[in-house]
N, C-alpha and C positions, 0 to 999 in steps of 0.2 A: 556513455556507451561508446565503444570503439567504432571506427568507421566500417570495419568488416562486419561486425555484429549488426550495425544499423542497416547496412545494405542488405544483409540476409533477411532481416525482419521486414524490410520494405518489399523485397521480392515476394515473401510469403503473403504479406498483406495485399499486394496487387493481385496475386493469384487467387486469393480468397475473394476479393472484391469482384474479380472477373467472373468467378464461379457463381456468385450469388446475384450479381447485378449487371453483368455485361461489361465488355471492355471499354465502352465509351465512358461509363460512370467511373471506372477505375482510373482513367486518365485524368479526371477532373479533381480528384482529392488526394491528400497525402495520408500517410499512415496514422497520424494523430487524429484525422477526421473520420477514420474508418469505423463502420459498425458492421455487425454480422448481417443484418437485413433478413432476419428469420421470417418465413412465411406464416401467415395467420397469427401474428402476435397481437395480443390484446393491449400491451403497453409499449410505448415508444422507447427506443434505445437512445442512449447518449454516447457520444464518442469520447475518446481519451481527452481530446482538447476541451470538450464541454465539461468533462468531469474535473479537469484541473481548475477550470473557472469556478465550478461549484465549491470545490475545496477552498479556493482562495476567497470567494466572496460570501460563503455561507448561505447561498440562495436556496438551498434545499437541505432537508435532513437526510443524511447518508446512513443507510441501513446495511449492515453486513449480515448476510443470512447463513454464513458458514457456522460450523460447530464452535463452541466457545474456546476449546483448546487451540484451534487454528487461528481464531481471532487474536488471542493474546500473544501469539508468536509473530504476528505482523498483520497490519491492516491499514487501509487508507486513512490518513489523518482526519480526525473528527468523527469517524464512523461510530455508530452505536451497534452493539451486537444484540441479536434477538435470540434469547435463550428459552428453553422450555418447550412445551407443547405448542402446536399451532394456535391454540386458544390463548395460551399465556403470552405468546409473541404478539398476537393481535391486541391483547389488552395493553401490552407495553407500548405499542405504537400509538394507541389511542391516548395514552398518558403523555407520550412525547409531544403530540400535537395539541394537547390540552383540549381534546374534543373537536378540534377544527379539522374536518376531513378534507378540506380544500388545500391544506398546506402541501407544499412540494416535497415529494419523497423520491429518493433515488436508491435502488437496491443493487447489490452486486454479490457475487459468490466466486467460485473457482474457475471462471473462464467459460469459453464458448460451449463446452459440452456439459457444464454443470447446470442443472435445472432448478436448484434451490431458489434462486431469486425469481425465476419465472413463476414457479408455483406460488411463492409468497405474494408476488405482485397480483396474481389473479385472485388470491384470497382477499387481498386488500380491496380490490375492485368490488368483489362480491359483498364486502362489508361496508361499501359506500364511500370509500376514498376515491377522489376524482382526479388527483394530480400525481400519478404514479409513473415513474420511468425506471429503466434498468441500464446499468453499465454492464452489459452482458459479456464483454471482453474480460472483465474481472481481474482478479489479482495477478495472474500470470502475465498479462499484457501490460497492466499498470506498472509492474516491477520492470519488465523488459524495456519499457519506454522511459525509464528513469523517474517514474513517479515516486515521491517521498513515501516511505512506509514507517509507521509507528509500531513499536513493540511495547506491550504492557509490562509493568514491573514483574508480574507473575511469569511472563514469558522470558524476560531477561534472566531471572533466577533459574528457570528450568533449563534454558540453553547453557548457562554457565555451569550448571551441575552435570548435565547429561551429554552435551555436545563438545567434546574436547578438540574437535577440528575447527570450531568457531573462533573467529578473531575479534577481539574487543579493542576498539580505539577510543582513547581519551582525548577529547578536543581541547582540553585546558592547556595552559601554558606549561612549558618544560619545568618551571619552578614548582607549580602546583602538582604536577605529575610526580616529580621527585620526592615531594613531601608525603604524598599518599595517593594511591590509586587502587584499582581492582587487581587482584592476583592475575597474572598472565596478560594483563592489558598492555597495549603499545601506545606510545604517545604520537598523536598526529594533530598538532595545532592547526587551526583553520588557515593560517597564513601559508602553511607548507602544503596544503592539500592540492592547490592548483598546479603545483610544479613537481610533485612527487612522481618519480618514474619507476623506482624499484622499491626496496625496503623502505618502510615497514609493510607495504602492501603485499598480499599473497600473489605470487606470479605463476604458481603451478596449476591453479584451478580458479578460474574467474567466477565459478559458481559457489565458492567458499562463502559460508554464512558470515556476514560481517555485522557487528552490533556497535553502534556509535553512542557515546554519551559525553556529557560535558558538565559544566557547573550548573547549567539550567537547560530548559527545553530549547530556547532560542539558539544557544551555542551548538547544541547537538544537531538541530535542524539545519543550521547554516553549513555544518560539515557535510550533512547528508545531501544538501543541494549542490555542494561543490563536487561531491563524488558521483552525483547523478549524470555527470557529463563524462564519466570514465567507464571502462568496460565491465566493472564489477556490478552484477545485477541482483545479488541476494543480500541487499543492504537494508538495515532498519535502524532507526534511532529511538532512544529512550527519551520521552518528553517529560522528564522530571529532574529533580535536583540530584547532584552527585551524592550528597549526604544521605538522601533516602535510598538511593541505589546501593551505596556502600553498606549501609546498615542491613539491608535485605540480604545481600550476598554473604556478609559475614554471619548472618543468622543461620545460613545453610551449613 
């Protein structure tokens, strides 16, 4: 994220923290430690900093309560999507925890004004789950603060087919790229990501949808991590092999 964008987000966060919790509290924490601090909430919120640790150490099951079509287009790494009716979603969670309702769960949705995660968390409490928290800042803030975002194979194919403004970057070597890549893809090897200043990155709109892929999930994620420190904030990586992705795109 660029310095100007980061400062703007910081000012917004401080104003929000001041509104909800008073100026003294706002002075003590940074944007990564912020939560909304909703009144009368039944489940505890986690901050972006805490959510990053959960993603890294796998200390909780992450549940994405958004519709499936939104999930496949981009989600927090490792998250599970809850599909179907509330009853079906509840049954899916019980299966995920193998009947142990004390296992840690963290829910999220589409940000501060989305109530899907709050509703589902309360339903989980009513069903006897005892370790339920929410990342109520959700996907918008996760992306804005450089959080890595995964896109499912279904989502990549949909974006490739329907969004011709999207930019696809191949993290593999120049030699591999020259041999075969996706149509319209641009080459951006990991070694070049830290120093790139202009092309092949889109410079006219920093909200341009960017999809990253590589020979495998590790290479694509490494490129995503490198770009997380740059001003483009609509970035997602495909956590699968190039061969699987290429076959799926050609199938369209």
